[in-house]
C-alpha beads as a LAMMPS data file, in Angstrom:
LAMMPS data file: protein, C-alpha beads

64 atoms
63 bonds

1 atom types
1 bond types

-500.0 500.0 xlo xhi
-500.0 500.0 ylo yhi
-500.0 500.0 zlo zhi

Masses

1 110.0

Atoms # bond

1 1 1 -23.994 15.159 13.398
2 1 1 -20.352 15.228 15.039
3 1 1 -20.374 11.248 15.195
4 1 1 -21.384 10.881 11.392
5 1 1 -18.438 13.266 10.622
6 1 1 -16.153 10.956 12.191
7 1 1 -17.393 7.616 10.805
8 1 1 -17.256 9.623 7.455
9 1 1 -13.643 10.488 7.688
10 1 1 -12.586 7.327 9.273
11 1 1 -14.204 5.380 6.011
12 1 1 -12.345 7.761 3.802
13 1 1 -9.041 7.134 5.447
14 1 1 -10.157 2.895 5.255
15 1 1 -10.794 3.379 1.406
16 1 1 -7.502 5.396 0.627
17 1 1 -5.283 3.026 2.562
18 1 1 -7.038 0.152 0.886
19 1 1 -6.806 1.473 -2.561
20 1 1 -3.258 2.565 -2.039
21 1 1 -2.243 -1.025 -0.517
22 1 1 -4.030 -2.358 -3.694
23 1 1 -2.158 -0.571 -6.105
24 1 1 1.190 -1.059 -4.565
25 1 1 0.054 -4.773 -4.333
26 1 1 -0.429 -5.192 -8.153
27 1 1 3.011 -2.829 -8.678
28 1 1 4.863 -5.376 -6.587
29 1 1 3.313 -8.386 -8.040
30 1 1 4.107 -7.281 -11.541
31 1 1 8.136 -6.762 -10.900
32 1 1 9.805 -9.487 -12.572
33 1 1 13.099 -8.248 -10.817
34 1 1 11.884 -9.307 -7.439
35 1 1 12.211 -13.106 -5.980
36 1 1 9.033 -14.448 -4.385
37 1 1 10.612 -13.433 -0.667
38 1 1 11.262 -10.060 -1.714
39 1 1 7.325 -9.653 -3.372
40 1 1 5.905 -11.333 -0.127
41 1 1 7.857 -8.777 2.051
42 1 1 6.642 -5.614 0.016
43 1 1 3.030 -6.882 -0.212
44 1 1 3.238 -7.532 3.388
45 1 1 4.509 -4.108 4.295
46 1 1 1.558 -2.657 1.922
47 1 1 -0.935 -3.891 4.344
48 1 1 0.528 -2.292 7.260
49 1 1 1.781 1.217 6.060
50 1 1 0.955 1.557 2.039
51 1 1 1.584 4.936 1.821
52 1 1 5.044 5.121 3.756
53 1 1 6.345 2.097 1.961
54 1 1 5.018 3.097 -1.276
55 1 1 7.043 5.743 -0.796
56 1 1 9.873 3.491 -0.111
57 1 1 9.448 1.221 -2.876
58 1 1 9.672 4.009 -5.194
59 1 1 12.787 5.132 -4.141
60 1 1 14.128 1.660 -3.778
61 1 1 16.437 0.042 -6.899
62 1 1 13.560 -2.765 -6.989
63 1 1 10.843 -0.430 -8.625
64 1 1 10.110 -0.642 -12.282

Bonds

1 1 1 2
2 1 2 3
3 1 3 4
4 1 4 5
5 1 5 6
6 1 6 7
7 1 7 8
8 1 8 9
9 1 9 10
10 1 10 11
11 1 11 12
12 1 12 13
13 1 13 14
14 1 14 15
15 1 15 16
16 1 16 17
17 1 17 18
18 1 18 19
19 1 19 20
20 1 20 21
21 1 21 22
22 1 22 23
23 1 23 24
24 1 24 25
25 1 25 26
26 1 26 27
27 1 27 28
28 1 28 29
29 1 29 30
30 1 30 31
31 1 31 32
32 1 32 33
33 1 33 34
34 1 34 35
35 1 35 36
36 1 36 37
37 1 37 38
38 1 38 39
39 1 39 40
40 1 40 41
41 1 41 42
42 1 42 43
43 1 43 44
44 1 44 45
45 1 45 46
46 1 46 47
47 1 47 48
48 1 48 49
49 1 49 50
50 1 50 51
51 1 51 52
52 1 52 53
53 1 53 54
54 1 54 55
55 1 55 56
56 1 56 57
57 1 57 58
58 1 58 59
59 1 59 60
60 1 60 61
61 1 61 62
62 1 62 63
63 1 63 64
Protein backbone atom coordinates (compact mmCIF):
# COMPACT_ATOMS: atom_id res chain seq x y z
CA UNK A 1 0.00 0.00 0.00
CA UNK A 2 2.84 2.35 0.83
CA UNK A 3 4.39 1.73 -2.58
CA UNK A 4 1.11 2.65 -4.27
CA UNK A 5 0.98 5.96 -2.37
CA UNK A 6 4.55 6.76 -3.42
CA UNK A 7 3.74 6.01 -7.07
CA UNK A 8 0.59 8.15 -6.88
CA UNK A 9 2.55 11.10 -5.48
CA UNK A 10 5.24 10.74 -8.14
CA UNK A 11 2.58 10.57 -10.83
CA UNK A 12 0.87 13.70 -9.49
CA UNK A 13 4.20 15.54 -9.41
CA UNK A 14 4.93 14.46 -13.00
CA UNK A 15 1.51 15.61 -14.22
CA UNK A 16 1.90 18.96 -12.43
CA UNK A 17 5.36 19.41 -13.91
CA UNK A 18 4.07 18.65 -17.40
CA UNK A 19 1.06 20.97 -17.16
CA UNK A 20 3.09 23.90 -15.83
CA UNK A 21 5.81 23.40 -18.44
CA UNK A 22 3.15 23.30 -21.18
CA UNK A 23 1.52 26.47 -19.89
CA UNK A 24 4.84 28.31 -19.83
CA UNK A 25 5.74 26.92 -23.26
CA UNK A 26 2.51 28.36 -24.75
CA UNK A 27 2.92 31.76 -23.09
CA UNK A 28 6.52 32.10 -24.24
CA UNK A 29 5.64 31.01 -27.78
CA UNK A 30 2.85 33.63 -28.00
CA UNK A 31 5.10 36.50 -26.87
CA UNK A 32 5.98 38.65 -29.92
CA UNK A 33 8.57 40.69 -27.95
CA UNK A 34 11.00 37.77 -27.66
CA UNK A 35 13.49 36.72 -30.31
CA UNK A 36 13.73 33.11 -31.43
CA UNK A 37 16.83 32.63 -29.26
CA UNK A 38 15.09 34.04 -26.16
CA UNK A 39 12.00 31.90 -26.80
CA UNK A 40 14.12 28.77 -27.11
CA UNK A 41 16.00 29.68 -23.94
CA UNK A 42 12.81 30.12 -21.90
CA UNK A 43 11.28 26.95 -23.38
CA UNK A 44 14.32 24.90 -22.44
CA UNK A 45 14.22 26.30 -18.92
CA UNK A 46 10.50 25.43 -18.75
CA UNK A 47 11.33 21.78 -19.36
CA UNK A 48 13.82 21.65 -16.49
CA UNK A 49 12.23 23.60 -13.59
CA UNK A 50 8.89 25.00 -14.79
CA UNK A 51 7.73 26.41 -11.44
CA UNK A 52 10.90 28.32 -10.71
CA UNK A 53 11.34 29.69 -14.23
CA UNK A 54 7.64 30.53 -14.59
CA UNK A 55 8.07 32.81 -11.57
CA UNK A 56 11.24 34.34 -13.06
CA UNK A 57 9.57 34.78 -16.48
CA UNK A 58 6.54 36.53 -14.94
CA UNK A 59 8.79 38.91 -12.97
CA UNK A 60 11.03 39.68 -15.93
CA UNK A 61 10.16 42.42 -18.37
CA UNK A 62 9.62 39.95 -21.21
CA UNK A 63 6.30 38.54 -19.99
CA UNK A 64 3.12 39.80 -21.64
